[in-house]
N, C-alpha and C positions, 0 to 999 in steps of 0.2 A: 327283390329283397329290399326290406326297409333299410334306411340309413341307421348307423349306430346312434344311440341317444345323444351322445356328446356332439356329433357332427350335425344332427338335426337341430338340436337346441341352438347351436351357433348360427345355423342358417335362419332359423325362425327369429332369433334376436336381431340378425342383420336386416331381415325384411321389416321387422317392427320399427327399427330405427330409421330405415329408409322411408317408410310410410310417414312417420312422424316428422322427420326433418326435411324431407324432400318433396313428397307428393302432396301432403295436406296444404303446405304453403302455396302450391301451384294451382289449387282448385279454382280460385277466381279467374285466373288467366285462361284455363281450359274451358271454363263455362262461358267466357266471353268470346274466345276465338273458335270454339267448337273443333279444337284440334289438339292432339297430344304432341308436345314438343319432340322433335327428332332426337334431342339429347336424352330424353326419358326413354324412348324406345331403345336407344343404344345401351342405356344403363340396365334396362330389363334384360337385354342380351347378355351383358357382362355378369349379371346376377344369376343367370341360368333360368329365369322365370318363364321363358317360352317352352322349356322342356321338362317341366315338373313331372308330368305323367308318362313321359317317353323313356324307355329303358336306357340304361347306361350303354348297352350294346350299340345303340343308335345315337349316342351323344347327349342323352337327357340325364336328368337326375334320378329317374327311376323310382319316384316316391310311390308308396302305396296309397290307398284311398284315404286312410286316416291321416297320414302325413300331409297329403294334398289339402284336406279339409282344414287342418291346423294352420297351414300357410294362408289359405283363403280367408280364414278368420282375420288374419292380420291385414291382408290386402284390402279386405272389405271395409276397413276403417277409413279409407280415403274414397274419393269420388269413384263410383263404379266404372267410369270411363277408363281409368287407368288399368284396372283388372281386365277390362274387355279387350284391350289391345293384344294381350297375351292369351286371353281366355279361350279363343277358338283353337289356338295351337295346343293348349293344354287339353282341351276337351273335344268339341264336336268337329273341329277342323283336322284332327289327327287320329282320333280313336277308331274311325272306320277302317283306316289303314292298319292300325294295330290289331283290330279284331279280325279283319277279313282280307287284308291285302296279301298279295304274293310276296315271296321273299325279295324279289326284284323291286317291287313297288315300295316295300319297307326300306330297302337299302337306298333307293333313289330319293325318297321324300322325307322320311323321318329325321335323318340328321339335319336336313335343311330347316325343317319345322322346329326341331329342338333348339337349334342355334338362333332362331329368329331371322335367318337369312331370307326365308319366305314366310308370309303370314297365310294361314289357311282360312277357308271360309266354307260353311256348310249350307248348301243350296237345296232346301226341301220345300219350303213354303212358296205358294203361288197365289196369284190374285183370287182364284176360286178354290184353292186347296190350302186351308190352314189346319184346323183341328182334324178335318177329314182328309188326312194326307193321302189316303188310298185313291182319292179322286184326281190326283195330279195329272196334268195334261202334257207336260214336257215329254217329247218323244225322242227316241234314239233308234235310228234305222241303220242296219248294217248295209254298207255299200263297199263291196270289195274288202280291202284291208282296213277300212275306216268305218266308224259310226258317225252319223250325221245327226246333230242335236238341234231341235227346234222347240222353243217355248220361252216362258218368262217366269223368273223367280222373284219373289217380293220380300222386302224387309230383311235383306241378307246382311247379317252382321259382319263388319270388317271387309265387305266387298270392295270398297274403294281402295283398300290397301293390299288386297289379296294377290298372292302369286300362285295359289292353288285352290281350286274349287272342288269340293266333294259334291257331286250333282246327282240327284235322284231323277231318273227318267224312265219312261215306260218303253219296254222292249217287247212286251208280249201283248196278247189279246186279253180282253176282259179287265175286271177291276180288282182282281185278287192280288195278294202280296207277291205271288210268283211272277207277275207281269212287270215288276219294277226292279230295275238294275241300278247300279251305282257306277259313276264314272269320275275319274280324276282328271280334271281339265286345268291345264296350266294357262296362266295369263301372262302377257296378252296373247290372244289367239284370234285368227281370222274368224269372224262371225260371232265373237263374244263381245257384247256391248254393255256398258254400264250406264245406268240412269243417273240422274242428279242425286246427290246425297239427300236423304229425307229430312224434312223439318219436323222435329219431334217435340213432345211435351217436356221431356227431360233427357237425362244422360247425354248432355252436350259433350262432344269429343269421342263418343262411341258411335262411329258412323255406320249407317246402313243405306242400302239403295237397291233398286231393281237390277237384276242380272238377266240380260236378254240373249238368247241363243238364236241366231239366224243362219241356218245351214252351217253350223259350226262343226267342222270335221275334226275328229280326234282319232288317233290310231287304236286298233283293237287292244293294244297293250294298256290303254287307259281304263278298260273295264276292270273294276275292282275285283280282285281274286281270280280274274280270268274267266268268270262264269256269269251267265245271266241269271236274273231272278233272285239274287240275294240282297238287293238294295233296301227294301222295306224292313226286312228283319234286322239287317245291320243298323239301319237308322234307329230302330227302337232300342237296340242294345246301347247305342251311343247315347241316346236320350236318357236311358236309365242311369248311366253314370253321370251325365251332365246335370241331372236333377239334383243329385247329391252335392255337386259343385255349387249350383245356384243356391241351394239351401244353406250351405256354409257361408256363401257371400251375404245372404240375408242376415245371418247371425252376426257377421262382422259389422255390417252397417248398423244393426240394432245396438251393438255395443258402443259404437261411436255416438249414436243419437242419445243413448242413455247418459253417456259421459257429458255431452254438450248440455243436456237438460239439467243434470245435477249441478254442473259448474254455474250455469245461468241462474238456477234457483237459489244457489248460495249467495250469489252476487246481487241479485235483484231484490230490492226492499220495498215492501208495501206495509202500511200501518205500523211503520217503525221497526219492522222485522224482516229478515230474509224470507222469501216465500217458501223456501225449503222447510221452514218451521211449521207450515200449515198442513194439516192432515190430508186435505183433499189433493194437494200437490204431491204429498208423500204417497198417497194411494196410486196416483198415476205412475210415479217412479217405481213403486213396488210391483204394480201390474206389468210394467214393461220389463223389469228385471226378471220376474218370474217366467214370463213367456219366452224371453230370450234364452234363459237357462234351459227351459224345456226343449226348445228347438235345438240348442247346442247338444244336449244329451241325445236327441234323436239322430242328429247328423253323425255323431261319433259312434253310436251303436250300429247304425246302418252301415257306416263305413267299415267298421270292424267285421261285420257279417260279410260284406263284399270281399274284404281281404282274406277271409277264410275260404273263399271260393263258392259261397252259397248264393242262391238266387235272391236278388234284392228288388225285384220289380215292385212288390207291394210296399216295402219299406221306403224305397226311393220316392214313390208317389205320395205316401203319407208325409214324409219329411218335407218334400218340396211344397206340398199343399199347406202344411202348418207353418213352415218358416216364411213363405212368401206372404201369407195372410198376416202372420205375426208382425213382420217388419212394417207393413202398412199401418197397423194399429200403433206400433211404437212411434212411427213418424208422426202420426196424427196427434198423439199425446205430447210429443216434443213441441210441435207447433202450439198446442194449447198451453203448455208450461211457459213458453216464450211470450205468449199473448200476442199483442199487436206487433211486437218485434219479430215474431215467428213468421209473419206474413210478408216481411221485408226481405228483399233479395240479398241484402248485405249479410244476412245470417245463414249459415250452412243448412239449418234445418228446413228452410224454405226450399232449397234446391233438392235436398234428399227426399222431401215429401213428394216432389214430382218424380224424382228418379226411381223410387222404389215401386211406383205403380206398375211398371213394366214386368216385375217379377211374377205377378199373378197371371201373366199372359204368355210370355215366351217359354220355350221348351216344354210346352203343354200347359194350357190354361188350368185354373183351379177346377173348373168343371170337368176337364179331361182327367185330372188327377182323381177326382171323385169316382168317375166311371172305372178307372183302372183299379182303384182301391176296392170298390164293390165287386168287380169281376174277380179279382184275385182272392178276396175274402170268401166269396161264395165257392170258388173253385177249391180252396184249401179245406173248407169245412165239408163240402160235398164228397171230397175224395177220402 
């Protein structure tokens, strides 16, 4: 059930104020240290931000998709590293349990994820299995009352912090979806090894690394839902929802970039006038505002459809494709409006320009979204 409007408006106002007064001033520190301060993680716990999408039954806020998107619009106006620390608990780190977990698995893990006691991580991508997720090689072999996991996962968000990994591994023969199962692996565990944090183009503070399983034994109770063969389909359901979340994040960042661009254009003077007076600068601002608004409308419409219980595979792919490409164009225009200053690290648009590049890659590349969109469109018309 959604929150009543007054309660939700109060929550959104609190998050907006927190982003403005607390997170944005911390951005340079996080960019320099590549770490989210422990105090901020505790504040996220106090605000309930780890449990936005987890039901009240398990200690979360129980927001619907539209409410989640509205809050992500606000969180997105600070460095994406801040949102990332809670993002896996909100989305890909918890939703497999929500969708397919046993009641015991839900009772065991969802309250701890909702409170931020543990941070979840979603381990699907491998060195040779990115967009082609069905080709993953990590294996899980039944040995008595345990499964033994072997394989390597790559670019795993929040892995250095994680207390629970949702791991996709092959339990059957062949390359079909039925051969892939999902396991809930608690950390630390014998045979679970973390690589060094990755050095990335952007998103400092949002840590990723390899996750290596070397004869990692987990009890049979770690099998999601207690059945083999549901891993790939569950992962796709998780990503459908996650794509709407990422699209909302792109909208929030675009709003921040537009605001930074307008404020700079009003302050910066050339030829004796603020550059905001010049039509070609105005055109860049107008294009950015128009595209951001279009993406925002797409997010909200798709979220409302999902909240009605309708299938949103097509809409999630359309929205993620458009929003992630949009924020890249907005960031590029922001740097152009700032001119030479936009190339300097002292200004946030330089950092955001690098940060937003990732959104066209993770949780399904733009090209994968195009394939999904085409497939779903043909299917809907053919039927």
